[in-house]
C-alpha positions as CSV (number, residue, x, y, z in Angstrom):
1,M,11.5,-14.5,6.2
2,G,14.2,-12.0,5.4
3,K,15.9,-8.8,6.3
4,F,14.2,-5.4,5.8
5,I,16.7,-3.0,4.2
6,V,16.5,0.8,4.6
7,T,19.2,2.9,3.1
8,N,19.8,6.4,1.7
9,Y,20.2,6.2,-2.1
10,R,21.0,8.7,-4.8
11,Y,18.7,8.3,-7.9
12,E,18.9,10.7,-10.8
13,N,20.8,13.3,-8.7
14,T,18.2,13.1,-6.0
15,N,18.7,11.8,-2.4
16,I,15.9,9.4,-1.5
17,I,15.4,6.5,0.9
18,F,15.2,3.0,-0.6
19,Y,13.5,0.2,1.4
20,G,12.6,-3.4,0.7
21,L,12.4,-6.9,2.1
22,H,15.2,-9.2,1.0
23,D,14.8,-12.9,1.3
24,G,18.4,-13.8,0.6
25,K,17.8,-13.9,-3.2
26,R,15.9,-10.8,-4.2
27,F,13.8,-7.9,-3.0
28,Y,10.1,-7.8,-2.2
29,N,7.9,-4.9,-0.9
30,I,10.1,-2.2,-2.5
31,G,9.4,1.5,-2.0
32,F,11.0,4.9,-2.1
33,E,10.7,7.8,0.3
34,D,11.3,11.3,-1.0
35,K,12.0,13.4,2.0
36,R,11.2,16.6,0.1
37,E,7.6,15.5,-0.5
38,S,5.5,17.1,2.2
39,V,2.0,15.9,1.0
40,K,1.4,12.2,1.5
41,I,-1.4,9.7,2.0
42,G,-2.6,9.7,5.6
43,N,-1.7,13.3,6.5
44,V,-4.6,15.3,8.1
45,Y,-5.0,19.0,7.3
46,V,-7.3,22.0,7.9
47,G,-8.6,22.5,4.4
48,L,-10.3,25.6,2.8
49,V,-13.2,24.9,0.4
50,K,-12.3,26.8,-2.7
51,D,-15.1,25.7,-5.1
52,I,-18.2,23.6,-5.3
53,V,-18.9,21.8,-8.6
54,G,-22.6,20.8,-8.7
55,N,-22.6,18.6,-11.8
56,I,-20.1,16.2,-10.2
57,N,-21.3,16.9,-6.6
58,A,-17.8,17.6,-5.3
59,A,-15.7,20.3,-3.7
60,F,-12.2,21.3,-4.4
61,V,-10.4,22.0,-1.2
62,E,-7.0,23.7,-0.7
63,F,-5.4,21.9,2.2
64,S,-1.8,23.0,1.9
65,N,-0.6,26.3,0.5
66,G,-1.1,26.0,-3.3
67,V,-2.2,22.4,-3.2
68,T,-5.8,21.5,-3.9
69,G,-7.6,18.1,-3.6
70,Y,-10.8,16.6,-4.8
71,Y,-13.5,16.1,-2.1
72,S,-16.5,14.0,-3.1
73,L,-19.8,15.2,-1.4
74,D,-21.4,11.8,-2.2
75,D,-18.7,9.9,-0.3
76,N,-18.5,12.3,2.6
77,K,-21.9,12.7,4.1
78,H,-20.6,13.9,7.4
79,T,-18.1,16.7,6.9
80,I,-16.1,17.8,9.9
81,F,-16.6,21.6,9.9
82,L,-14.1,23.7,11.8
83,N,-16.0,27.0,11.4
84,K,-19.4,28.0,12.8
85,K,-22.2,26.6,10.7
86,N,-26.0,26.8,10.7
87,T,-26.2,24.0,8.1
88,D,-24.6,20.7,7.1
89,K,-24.1,21.9,3.6
90,V,-20.5,22.3,2.4
91,C,-20.1,25.9,1.2
92,Q,-17.3,27.9,-0.4
93,G,-15.0,29.3,2.3
94,D,-15.7,26.6,4.9
95,L,-12.8,25.2,6.9
96,I,-13.0,21.4,7.1
97,L,-10.8,18.6,8.4
98,V,-9.6,16.3,5.7
99,Q,-7.2,13.4,5.3
100,V,-5.3,12.6,2.1
101,M,-6.8,9.4,0.8
102,K,-5.2,9.0,-2.6
103,E,-2.2,10.8,-4.0
104,A,-2.2,13.0,-7.1
105,I,-1.4,11.1,-10.3
106,K,-0.5,13.0,-13.4
107,T,-3.3,15.4,-14.2
108,K,-5.6,14.1,-11.4
109,F,-6.0,15.8,-8.1
110,C,-5.3,13.9,-4.9
111,V,-8.5,12.6,-3.2
112,L,-9.5,13.9,0.3
113,T,-11.8,12.4,2.8
114,S,-13.5,13.4,6.1
115,K,-13.4,9.7,7.3
116,I,-10.2,10.0,9.3
117,S,-8.2,6.8,9.8
118,L,-5.3,6.0,12.0
119,G,-3.3,2.7,11.6
120,G,-1.7,0.6,14.2
121,V,0.1,-2.8,14.2
122,Y,-3.1,-4.7,14.9
123,A,-6.0,-2.4,14.1
124,V,-7.1,0.6,12.1
125,L,-9.3,3.2,13.8
126,N,-11.8,5.1,11.7
127,Y,-13.7,8.3,12.5
128,G,-16.9,8.8,10.6
129,K,-17.2,5.2,9.6
130,S,-18.7,3.0,12.3
131,G,-18.7,-0.7,12.7
132,I,-16.2,-3.6,13.2
133,G,-14.4,-4.9,10.1
134,F,-11.8,-7.5,9.5
135,S,-8.8,-8.1,7.2
136,N,-9.8,-10.4,4.3
137,K,-7.2,-12.9,5.5
138,I,-9.1,-13.4,8.8
139,Q,-11.8,-15.9,7.6
140,S,-12.4,-17.7,10.9
141,S,-15.8,-16.9,12.3
142,E,-14.6,-18.0,15.7
143,I,-11.8,-15.4,15.8
144,R,-14.1,-12.7,14.3
145,N,-16.8,-13.3,17.0
146,E,-14.1,-13.2,19.7
147,F,-13.1,-9.7,18.7
148,K,-16.7,-8.6,18.3
149,R,-17.5,-9.8,21.8
150,A,-14.4,-8.0,23.2
151,L,-15.4,-4.8,21.4
152,K,-19.1,-5.0,22.2
153,D,-19.0,-2.8,25.3
154,C,-16.2,-0.5,23.9
155,F,-16.8,3.0,22.4
156,L,-16.8,1.6,18.9
157,G,-19.8,2.0,16.6
158,D,-21.2,-1.4,15.8
159,E,-25.0,-1.1,16.5
160,S,-24.7,2.1,18.6
161,G,-24.3,4.6,15.8
162,T,-21.2,6.2,17.3
163,D,-18.6,7.9,15.1
164,Y,-15.9,5.4,15.7
165,G,-15.2,2.1,13.9
166,V,-12.3,-0.3,13.7
167,V,-10.8,-2.8,11.3
168,I,-8.9,-5.7,12.8
169,R,-5.7,-6.4,10.9
170,T,-4.2,-9.8,10.1
171,N,-1.5,-9.4,12.7
172,A,-4.1,-9.3,15.5
173,V,-4.6,-13.1,15.4
174,H,-1.0,-13.6,16.7
175,V,-1.5,-11.7,20.0
176,Q,-3.9,-11.6,22.9
177,V,-7.2,-9.8,22.3
178,Q,-6.4,-7.4,25.2
179,T,-3.2,-6.3,23.3
180,V,-5.4,-5.3,20.4
181,L,-7.9,-3.5,22.6
182,D,-5.0,-1.5,24.3
183,E,-3.8,-0.4,20.9
184,V,-7.4,0.6,19.8
185,I,-7.7,2.7,23.0
186,S,-4.4,4.3,22.3
187,L,-5.5,5.1,18.7
188,K,-8.7,6.6,20.0
189,E,-6.8,8.9,22.3
190,K,-4.6,10.0,19.4
191,M,-7.8,10.6,17.3
192,D,-9.4,12.6,20.0
193,K,-6.3,14.9,20.2
194,I,-6.4,15.4,16.4
195,L,-10.1,16.3,16.4
196,E,-9.7,18.7,19.4
197,S,-6.5,20.4,18.3
198,A,-7.9,21.0,14.7
199,K,-10.6,23.4,16.2
200,Y,-7.9,25.9,17.1
201,L,-5.7,25.8,14.0
202,T,-5.8,27.9,10.9
203,K,-6.2,26.9,7.3
204,F,-3.6,24.7,5.7
205,S,-2.4,23.5,9.1
206,L,-0.9,20.0,9.2
207,V,-2.8,18.5,12.1
208,Y,-1.3,15.0,11.9
209,R,1.7,13.7,9.9
210,E,1.5,10.0,8.8
211,P,4.7,8.0,9.6
212,A,7.2,7.5,6.8
213,D,6.4,4.8,4.3
214,Y,9.2,2.5,5.4
215,L,8.0,2.7,9.0
216,K,4.5,1.8,7.9
217,Q,6.0,-1.1,6.0
218,I,7.7,-2.3,9.2
219,R,4.5,-2.0,11.1
220,G,2.6,-4.0,8.5
221,F,4.8,-7.1,8.6
222,Y,3.3,-10.3,10.0
223,D,5.0,-12.0,13.0
224,G,8.1,-13.9,11.8
225,E,8.1,-12.3,8.4
226,I,11.3,-10.4,9.0
227,T,14.2,-11.3,11.1
228,E,16.1,-8.0,11.2
229,I,16.0,-4.4,10.0
230,V,19.2,-3.2,8.6
231,T,20.2,0.4,7.8
232,D,23.5,2.2,7.3
233,S,22.1,5.7,8.4
234,E,22.4,6.8,12.0
235,D,19.4,9.1,11.6
236,L,17.3,6.3,10.1
237,Y,18.4,3.9,12.8
238,Q,17.3,6.2,15.6
239,E,14.0,6.8,13.9
240,I,13.4,3.1,13.4
241,C,14.3,2.3,17.0
242,A,11.9,5.0,18.3
243,F,9.1,3.7,16.1
244,E,9.7,0.2,17.3
245,T,9.4,1.3,20.9
246,E,6.3,3.4,20.3
247,N,4.5,0.5,18.6
248,M,5.9,-2.2,20.9
249,L,7.6,-4.1,18.1
250,S,9.9,-6.5,19.7
251,D,10.0,-9.6,17.4
252,Y,13.1,-8.2,15.6
253,Q,15.8,-5.7,16.1
254,A,17.3,-2.8,14.1
255,T,21.0,-3.1,13.2
256,L,23.3,-0.3,12.1
257,Y,25.4,-1.5,9.3
258,R,28.9,0.0,8.8
259,D,31.4,-0.9,6.1
260,D,33.0,1.9,4.1
261,L,34.4,-0.6,1.5
262,L,31.0,-2.2,0.8
263,P,28.1,0.2,1.2
264,L,24.7,-1.4,2.0
265,Y,23.2,-0.5,-1.4
266,K,26.0,-2.3,-3.1
267,L,25.9,-5.3,-0.8
268,Y,22.2,-5.8,-1.8
269,N,22.6,-4.7,-5.4
270,V,20.0,-1.9,-5.1
271,E,21.1,-0.4,-8.4
272,G,20.6,-3.7,-10.3
273,T,17.2,-4.3,-8.6
274,I,16.0,-0.9,-9.8
275,A,17.3,-1.4,-13.3
276,D,15.4,-4.8,-13.5
277,I,12.2,-3.2,-12.3
278,L,12.4,-0.5,-14.9
279,N,13.1,-3.0,-17.7
280,K,10.0,-4.1,-19.6
281,K,11.6,-7.4,-20.4
282,V,12.0,-10.1,-17.8
283,W,13.9,-13.3,-18.7
284,L,12.8,-16.7,-17.2
285,K,15.2,-19.6,-16.5
286,S,13.6,-21.6,-19.2
287,G,14.7,-19.1,-21.8
288,A,11.2,-17.7,-22.2
289,Y,10.5,-14.0,-21.2
290,L,7.8,-11.6,-20.2
291,I,7.1,-8.2,-21.6
292,I,5.4,-5.9,-19.0
293,E,3.6,-2.8,-20.3
294,Q,2.1,-0.3,-17.8
295,T,-0.5,1.7,-19.7
296,E,-2.9,4.4,-18.5
297,A,-5.9,2.0,-18.4
298,M,-4.3,-1.3,-17.4
299,V,-1.2,-3.5,-17.1
300,V,-0.5,-5.8,-20.1
301,I,1.8,-8.8,-19.8
302,D,2.9,-10.9,-22.7
303,V,4.5,-14.3,-22.2
304,N,6.9,-15.3,-25.0
305,T,8.6,-18.6,-25.6
306,G,11.9,-17.0,-26.6
307,K,14.6,-19.7,-26.3
308,G,12.3,-21.9,-24.2
309,I,11.1,-24.3,-26.9
310,K,12.5,-27.8,-26.5
311,G,11.4,-31.4,-26.1
312,K,9.1,-33.7,-28.0
313,N,6.0,-33.2,-25.8
314,M,5.2,-29.6,-26.8
315,Q,2.0,-29.2,-24.8
316,S,3.6,-30.4,-21.6
317,H,6.5,-28.1,-22.1
318,L,4.3,-25.1,-22.9
319,L,2.4,-25.7,-19.6
320,Q,5.7,-25.7,-17.6
321,V,6.8,-22.5,-19.2
322,N,3.4,-20.9,-18.5
323,I,3.5,-22.1,-14.8
324,E,7.0,-20.6,-14.5
325,A,5.7,-17.4,-16.0
326,A,2.7,-17.3,-13.6
327,K,5.1,-17.5,-10.6
328,E,7.3,-14.7,-11.9
329,I,4.3,-12.6,-12.8
330,A,3.0,-12.9,-9.2
331,Y,6.4,-11.7,-8.0
332,Q,6.6,-8.8,-10.6
333,L,3.1,-7.5,-9.6
334,Q,4.4,-7.2,-6.0
335,V,7.8,-5.8,-6.6
336,R,6.7,-3.3,-9.2
337,N,3.5,-2.6,-7.2
338,L,1.3,-2.9,-10.3
339,S,-2.5,-2.6,-9.8
340,G,-5.8,-2.2,-11.4
341,I,-6.8,-4.4,-14.4
342,I,-4.0,-6.8,-15.4
343,M,-4.3,-8.7,-18.7
344,I,-1.9,-11.6,-19.3
345,D,-1.3,-13.2,-22.7
346,F,0.1,-16.6,-21.8
347,I,1.5,-19.0,-24.5
348,N,-1.5,-20.6,-26.2
349,M,-2.3,-24.2,-25.1
350,T,-4.7,-26.5,-26.9
351,E,-5.6,-28.9,-24.1
352,Q,-8.3,-27.7,-21.6
353,K,-6.8,-29.8,-18.7
354,N,-3.5,-27.8,-19.1
355,K,-5.5,-24.5,-19.0
356,D,-7.2,-25.6,-15.8
357,I,-3.8,-26.5,-14.3
358,L,-2.5,-23.1,-15.2
359,I,-5.5,-21.3,-13.7
360,S,-5.1,-23.3,-10.5
361,E,-1.4,-22.3,-10.3
362,I,-2.2,-18.6,-10.9
363,K,-4.8,-18.6,-8.1
364,K,-2.3,-20.3,-5.7
365,E,0.4,-17.7,-6.5
366,I,-1.7,-14.6,-6.1
367,L,-2.9,-15.8,-2.7
368,K,0.6,-15.1,-1.4
369,D,0.2,-11.4,-2.2
370,K,-0.6,-9.1,0.8
371,I,-2.5,-6.8,-1.5
372,K,-5.9,-8.1,-2.5
373,T,-5.5,-9.7,-5.9
374,D,-8.3,-11.5,-7.7
375,F,-8.5,-13.9,-10.6
376,V,-11.3,-12.8,-12.9
377,E,-11.4,-15.1,-15.8
378,M,-9.6,-16.7,-18.7
379,T,-11.3,-15.3,-21.8
380,K,-12.2,-17.1,-25.0
381,L,-8.9,-15.8,-26.5
382,D,-7.1,-17.4,-23.6
383,L,-6.2,-14.0,-22.0
384,V,-6.1,-14.1,-18.2
385,E,-7.6,-11.2,-16.4
386,L,-6.6,-10.3,-12.8
387,T,-7.4,-7.3,-10.7
388,R,-5.1,-6.0,-7.9
389,K,-6.1,-3.3,-5.4
390,K,-4.3,0.0,-5.7
391,T,-2.8,1.1,-2.4
392,E,-0.1,3.5,-3.7
393,S,1.7,4.4,-6.9
394,S,3.7,1.8,-8.8
395,I,7.5,1.8,-8.6
396,V,7.7,3.4,-12.0
397,E,5.2,6.2,-11.0
398,Q,7.1,6.8,-7.7
399,L,10.4,7.2,-9.5
400,D,8.9,9.4,-12.2
401,R,7.5,11.7,-9.5
402,I,10.8,11.9,-7.8
403,V,12.5,12.9,-11.0
404,K,9.8,15.4,-11.8
405,N,10.1,17.0,-8.4
406,S,13.9,17.3,-8.7
407,I,13.7,19.4,-11.9
């Protein structure tokens, strides 16, 4: 439990919005919102097919003036055409409805999809992908069956082959089933408006704008996870209050912080937090330290003993340092939003029982992560391999993009 902080912040001569969950000691779930950035994940556009590339079975679609995205023909079997067609084949010059699925990274185009999704507090509605799915954290077959029964006679495509599908989010287990159904119905009405209005719009039109990232973060919190939302901006405060009302979020309230002598970003040491995240070296209380390297292919983390060697029972001490490192690594993966393949070089231990204890601790720590994180193996060289699902850019990538856009 903690306070969710949202504040305007100036970084590298650029005005941005900083947000994060503070538990009284440090931040979690950090992110940055660049108000100048118009193209973002979740936005829906009327796109113009510029080119078809047969050898990769893909189309390149211009969806905003001068902005092109990659559209896989293998992954999008049911394109939503907005121009008159006599065939289902995607052709150069077609107008199609697309949603931004992945943002552009370095030299890669952003990824577009025709499987439109709308997120809510308790569910995600999909168009073009039928069926009923569940958050990985909902393991109870009893709860799953209850939702399936409730949705059986709904418009959703389980066995009926309709165009709509739904994914039940973790938050849904904390409310009545009818509350979830009401939200799904509301999402379908919104989806229907998007599909209908797109027919009358011209190329590059923004059909649907995804809520700001900090608002989606608020929507994604579990019941009881935050106690209060604090901001020092009147505009942000009004936006948050309106979003809470629209999404019926009543478990916590927004507070407008005002203190000219101690700004919010200083009260919560935002500058120090950002500096720590950008630093490759992370000190541990034992005197050991981590070196975190984010490469193109993977994230590499090295655990070093540093000043942490002491005591007669060396193997026992090394185990304690590795366990401390495992807990800090789990935190760093979240706060830096690192993803993909993660290789960790822990301090070598000779006893197998200590290695087993460390593996058990790693698995326990990564279970706390909202983002799907899996333990793969400990290799013969005692390297630990993890994978963490990529949902958005890392903090370093976000800040790099902000700086690049400001030039």
